[in-house]
C-alpha positions in Angstrom: -62.0 14.7 15.7 -65.3 13.8 14.0 -65.2 11.9 10.7 -67.9 10.9 8.3 -68.1 7.6 6.4 -68.2 7.4 2.6 -68.8 4.5 0.3 -65.7 2.7 -1.0 -63.8 4.7 -3.6 -60.4 5.9 -4.7 -59.0 8.1 -2.0 -55.3 7.4 -2.3 -54.1 10.9 -3.1 -52.0 12.8 -4.1 -50.6 10.8 -7.0 -48.0 11.4 -9.7 -49.6 12.4 -12.9 -47.3 10.9 -15.6 -47.4 11.0 -19.4 -47.0 7.5 -20.8 -45.7 7.3 -24.4 -46.3 4.1 -26.4 -46.4 2.8 -30.0 -47.9 0.0 -32.0 -46.1 -2.5 -34.2 -46.4 -0.2 -37.2 -44.8 2.6 -35.4 -47.9 4.8 -34.7 -47.4 6.4 -31.4 -49.4 8.3 -28.8 -49.3 9.9 -25.3 -51.8 9.3 -22.5 -51.8 10.8 -19.1 -52.1 8.3 -16.1 -52.4 8.9 -12.4 -53.1 5.2 -11.5 -49.4 4.4 -11.4 -46.7 3.6 -8.8 -43.5 1.7 -7.8 -44.2 -1.9 -7.1 -40.7 -3.4 -6.5 -37.1 -2.3 -5.9 -35.2 -5.3 -7.0 -35.8 -5.8 -9.9 -37.0 -2.3 -10.4 -40.7 -2.5 -11.4 -43.7 -0.2 -11.6 -47.3 -0.4 -12.7 -49.8 1.6 -14.8 -53.5 1.0 -15.0 -55.2 1.7 -18.4 -58.9 1.7 -19.4 -59.6 -0.7 -22.3 -61.4 2.1 -24.3 -58.2 4.3 -24.3 -56.6 4.6 -27.8 -53.2 3.6 -26.3 -54.6 0.4 -24.8 -54.2 -1.7 -28.0 -50.6 -0.3 -28.5 -49.5 -1.6 -25.1 -51.3 -4.8 -25.7 -49.5 -5.3 -29.0 -45.9 -4.5 -28.0 -45.9 -4.8 -24.2 -43.7 -1.7 -24.0 -44.1 1.9 -22.9 -42.2 4.9 -21.4 -43.3 6.7 -18.2 -42.4 10.3 -18.5 -42.4 12.4 -15.3 -44.1 15.7 -15.4 -43.5 19.3 -14.2 -45.2 22.6 -13.7 -44.0 23.6 -17.2 -45.7 20.5 -18.7 -49.0 20.8 -16.7 -51.1 21.9 -19.7 -49.8 19.0 -21.8 -50.4 16.6 -18.9 -54.1 17.6 -18.8 -54.5 17.8 -22.6 -53.1 14.3 -23.1 -55.5 13.0 -20.5 -58.7 14.4 -22.0 -58.1 14.2 -25.8 -57.8 11.1 -27.8 -54.9 10.2 -30.1 -57.4 8.8 -32.6 -58.3 12.4 -33.5 -55.2 14.5 -33.2 -51.4 14.3 -33.0 -50.8 15.2 -29.3 -47.0 15.6 -30.0 -47.7 18.3 -32.5 -50.6 20.0 -30.6 -48.5 20.2 -27.3 -45.2 21.0 -29.0 -43.6 17.9 -27.5 -40.5 16.3 -28.9 -40.0 12.6 -29.6 -36.7 11.2 -28.4 -35.5 7.7 -29.2 -35.4 5.3 -26.3 -32.5 2.9 -25.7 -34.3 -0.4 -25.3 -38.0 -0.1 -26.1 -39.5 1.0 -29.4 -41.8 3.6 -27.9 -40.5 7.2 -28.0 -39.6 9.2 -25.0 -40.8 12.8 -24.3 -37.7 15.0 -24.5 -39.2 17.8 -22.4 -39.7 15.4 -19.4 -36.9 15.5 -16.8 -37.1 11.7 -16.3 -37.9 9.0 -18.8 -38.5 5.4 -17.6 -38.4 2.7 -20.2 -40.6 -0.2 -19.3 -41.4 -3.7 -20.5 -44.6 -5.5 -19.4 -44.1 -8.7 -17.4 -47.7 -9.2 -16.1 -51.1 -8.1 -17.2 -54.1 -8.2 -14.8 -57.7 -7.4 -15.8 -59.1 -5.7 -12.7 -62.4 -4.4 -14.0 -62.6 -0.8 -15.3 -58.8 -0.9 -15.8 -56.1 -3.4 -16.9 -53.0 -3.2 -14.7 -49.6 -3.7 -16.4 -46.8 -4.7 -14.1 -43.6 -3.7 -15.9 -39.9 -4.0 -15.4 -37.8 -0.9 -15.7 -35.3 -1.6 -18.4 -33.7 1.9 -18.7 -33.8 5.3 -17.0 -32.9 8.7 -18.5 -32.5 11.9 -16.4 -31.9 15.5 -17.6 -28.4 16.5 -16.7 -29.6 20.0 -16.1 -30.7 18.8 -12.7 -27.5 17.2 -11.7 -25.2 18.9 -9.2 -21.4 18.9 -9.1 -21.5 15.8 -6.9 -23.6 14.0 -9.5 -26.7 14.1 -7.3 -30.0 14.4 -9.1 -32.4 17.2 -7.9 -35.8 16.4 -9.3 -37.3 19.1 -7.1 -35.6 21.8 -9.2 -37.7 20.6 -12.2 -40.9 21.5 -10.1 -42.7 18.2 -10.4 -46.5 18.1 -10.0 -49.0 15.7 -8.5 -52.7 15.0 -9.0 -55.4 15.1 -6.3 -59.1 14.8 -6.7 -59.2 16.3 -10.1 -56.7 19.1 -9.5 -53.0 19.4 -10.3 -50.7 20.7 -7.6 -47.0 21.7 -7.5 -45.0 20.4 -4.6 -44.2 22.5 -1.5 -41.3 22.8 0.9 -39.1 19.9 1.9 -40.0 18.6 5.4 -37.2 16.1 6.0 -35.2 13.4 4.4 -35.7 9.6 4.6 -34.6 8.4 8.1 -34.1 11.9 9.5 -36.2 11.1 12.6 -33.7 8.5 13.9 -30.4 9.4 12.3 -27.3 10.2 14.3 -26.3 13.9 14.5 -23.0 15.5 15.1 -23.2 19.0 16.7 -20.3 21.4 17.4 -21.0 24.0 20.0 -18.9 27.0 21.1 -16.8 24.9 23.5 -18.0 21.3 23.1 -18.4 18.5 20.7 -21.0 15.8 21.2 -22.9 13.1 19.3 -26.6 12.6 20.1 -29.0 9.8 19.0 -32.6 10.0 20.0 -35.9 8.2 19.6 -38.7 10.5 20.7 -42.5 9.9 21.1 -43.6 13.2 22.6 -42.7 16.0 25.0 -43.1 13.8 28.1 -42.7 10.3 26.6 -39.7 8.0 27.1 -36.6 8.4 25.0 -33.1 7.1 25.0 -30.1 9.5 24.6 -26.5 8.7 24.4 -23.9 11.5 24.5 -20.2 12.0 24.4 -19.3 15.5 25.7 -16.0 17.2 25.9 -16.0 20.3 28.1 -13.4 22.8 28.8 -11.7 20.7 31.5 -13.5 17.2 31.6 -14.5 14.3 29.5 -17.5 12.1 30.4 -19.9 9.7 28.8 -23.6 9.6 29.9 -26.4 7.2 29.1 -29.9 8.0 30.2 -33.4 6.6 29.9 -35.8 9.4 30.8 -39.7 9.5 31.1 -40.2 13.1 32.2 -38.9 15.9 34.3 -39.9 14.1 37.5 -39.8 10.5 36.5 -37.2 7.9 37.4 -34.0 7.6 35.3 -30.8 5.7 35.5 -27.5 7.4 34.8 -24.0 6.0 34.5 -21.0 8.2 34.3 -17.3 7.9 34.0 -15.7 11.2 35.0 -12.1 12.3 35.1 -11.6 15.5 37.2 -8.6 17.7 37.6 -6.8 15.3 40.0 -8.9 12.1 40.4 -10.9 9.5 38.4 -14.2 8.0 39.8 -17.2 6.1 38.6 -20.7 6.9 39.7 -24.0 5.1 39.3 -27.3 6.5 40.5 -31.0 6.0 40.4 -33.1 9.2 40.9 -36.8 10.1 40.9 -36.6 13.8 41.2 -34.8 16.7 42.9 -35.1 14.9 46.3 
């Protein structure tokens, strides 16, 4: 595959496009859209946002050290773009975009009620990087819309239709491709006349893998452990088999059919 070389630049895409709400000491608030954001630590939970110094919200975060990250959806995409290209010095973005202020639990900045997830944050570190100042912040409270909770109290953000930002364009998310760890997880399969458990680590169609199975057939029970490289490559198999009238143990090393 041929590739071309570009000069250094920001190519880490797609990114979440979030709306950050903040307020100054006098209570004046604003919303700015940020794509330069991400999770930075699990314990304690932390995230970062990067803000240009010329942004109207910059002095608010500098004054209070607090803000709220509000996740965005397909229904909010116009507000997401608007809050990123218009300045709060000139207009009230809440009013223009018909957004509702909601009181936060810990920080003084308001949350956006229409957002499915609101993350209250308190700055713990400020780093002047150049064009942007990065604020490393600890998550002090999280709010989720109960409309996306199922009967088992599992949260389904995908039902809110979240959006991402890539090279100047907003996109909705597509189909689910797998869950974390699905490539190595243990599976339980029930067939028409057998029950077995299979665990696999696979590199390709003809690459080595390890498989461990416990199989119950109509009239026998055996355990098999194999290391296989291909259809005609060597493998080792160890079996313990109980037949209709005799038990035996067999160990063999084979290279192919002959």
